[in-house]
N, C-alpha and C positions, 0 to 999 in steps of 0.2 A: 073335785079331786080331794078336797080336804076330808070328805066323809068316807073315803075309801081306806084310810089308814089312821093310825093313832098318832096324834100330834101332842106335843108338850109346850107349855109356856116357856118362853125364854126372854129374860130381861138382862140388859147389859148396862154397866156403868164403867166410867174411867175414874179411878181414884188414885190418890197418892199413896206412897208406901207406908206412911204413918197411919193413915186410916185403915189400910189393909192389915197392918199389924194388930190394931185394936180389934177389928172384926174377927180375925183368925183366933185371937185369944178367947173371945166370947163364944164363937161358934164351936170350937173344939170341946167346949164343956157339954154340949148336947148332941153334937154330930160326930160321926166316925170319919177317920182319915181314910182317904182312898187307898185301895189295896195296891195300886201301882207305885206308891211312894217308895223310894229307895234311898233317899238322902236323909241326912240328919235333920234337916228342916222340913221333912215330909214332902219335898218336891220331887218331881220327875221331869224328864226331858221328852218333848214331843217333836217329831218332824213329820210334816205332811207334804205330800206332793200332789198339787191340784192339777186338774185337767180342764182344758177349754178348747173350743173349736177355732178355726181360722178367722172367724168373724168376732171373736172375743165375746160370745153370747153370754156366758156366765158372768163375766166381769161387767159388761154393759147392763145386764138385767139388774145386777146389784146396785150399780150407780143410779140407774133410772127408777129404782124402787118397784120393780115389777112384782105384782101381788103374789104370784106363785112361781117358784123357780127351784132348780135343783143343780147340784154340782157333784162331781166325783172327785175322790181323793184316795191316795194310798197313805196309810199312817203307820209309823213305827215309834215304839216307846223305848227310851233309854238305850238307843242304838242296838236293840236286840232284834236281829234279823231272823230269828226263829219264830217271832211273833209279829206278823205283818197283816194288816187289815186293809181290804178294799171297802170303801164306804161310799154311799150315795146319800147326801144330805138334802132334804126337802125343806123348803121354807114357804110358809103361808102367813103373810102379815107378821105377827109377833109369835107365831107358833112354829115349831120345828119337828121333824121326824127324820129317822135315819135307818137305812138298811145297811148291814155290814156282814162281811164274811172274812174268815181267816184264809189267807193264801200263803203258799210257800214262796221261797225266793225265786224258784224257777218260773213260776207263774208271774211273779212281780216283774222279773226281767222281761218276760215276753210282752207284758202289758206296756212297759216303758218303751220297748223296741218295736211296738206295733206288730207283734207276731203272735197274737193271742188265738187267732182262728185255728181250729183243730186241736186245741189244748183244753177245751172246756168240757167237763162232765155234763151229761144231758140234764141232770137234776140240779145244776147250779144256776139258780134263777138270776142272781145279781150279776154274775159273770156274763151270762147270756144277754142281759139288758145292757151291760156295759159294751159288749161286742157290737150289739145292734146300734147303739148310739155312736160308737166309734166309726162304724161304717157309714151311717147316715150323716153324721155331723163332722166326721174327720177329727175326732178328739185327739189332742196331743198334750204332753206335759206342758204346764203353764208357769208354775212358780212353786218353789219350795218355801215353806213357812216353818220356822223354828221358834220354840219358846219353852220357858220353864213354867210348870203348872203345880199348884198346890190345890188339892180338891178335898171336899167334905161331902158326906152323904147322910141322908136321913130317910128312914123307911116310909114314914107317912107321906103320901103323895109323891113318893119316889124323888125327893128333893136332892139336887146335886148343885153344889156351889163351888165354883172354881176361881182361882186367882192366877192370872197369867201375866208373866213379866218377861223381860228380855226378848221381846218379840222381834224377830229378824227375818228379812227377806233374802232368799237365795235366787233372785230373779233370773240370773244368767247362768245357772248351773242346775241341771235336772237330775244329777247323779245323787239319788237318795242315800247312797252308801258312803258318800264322800264326807268323812268327819272333819276334814280340813277345808271344806268349801268356804269361799268368801261370802259373807252375809252382811246385810246392812240393817241397822236398827230402824224401826218404823215408829216407835214411840219414845218419849223421854225416859231416861233410865230410872226416874223417880215415879213413873206412872205404872199402874197395874190395871189390867182389864178384869173386872168382876162380872161373872156370868151366873145368873140364878135360873135354874131349870126345875120345873115341877109339873105335876100332872094337872089336877083340877084346881086346888086351892093351896096357897102357901100357908103352912102351919103358923099359927099366931106367935109361937115362941120364937121362930126364926124371923118373922116379920118385925117383931119388936126389936130384935138385935140389929137388923139391917137399918131400922129407922132411928137407931140411937146415935148415928153419925151423919154429918151432912154430906149428901151425895145426890147426884142428879142422873136420871136415866139418859143414856146416850147410845145411839146406834154406832156399832163398830164392827167391821168385818176384817179379820186378819187377812183373808184372801185378797180383798180389794185393796187394803192398805199396802200389802206386800207387792201386789201387781202394779200399783201406781207409783212406786218409788222410782226416782230418776237417778 
């Protein structure tokens, strides 16, 4: 399966806010700020609604470290419901790939309410795949994941570096539009999840900056952490 699609390297770290501040100051000298940024500190808000089946397959495969796995989610940026994406993220060891399409609020509502059949254009491949998986696996909304992101991009090897903080779980509310939903923090307020994504090779200039501070690679899944909260 890995040869059928383009995968990217993905490396994750959990760092404290002080280290994150140092890295951001250095990286912004050579990298561009992500275009989604709307706040003064270059951050933006992300809310994702993940799907899973009645056997919790996506969650269990992550916990068990299954070599190849995938999961669906709906993603909204900055509470802007005119820009909603349906995504399917594929994972193969330390590499990731993603299919994504823009959907309107009506389609989003039908997905959440399990009324998608009959509403899909014939040429919409990802929606068709999602419908098939929904039928076969009985996919349902599983958990809402909220967080603040600051991101930087670099053209060579399509590098994308993100700093995610204030990660919270909306485990018991699947209303993606509910701005007042009760959410629960899943990491310490002084912690930041650093993700480094790139194609073939990480450019040396960026590698040097990342190696200038003490940090250790660590597996971290927002989906799994938010699902496991009690």
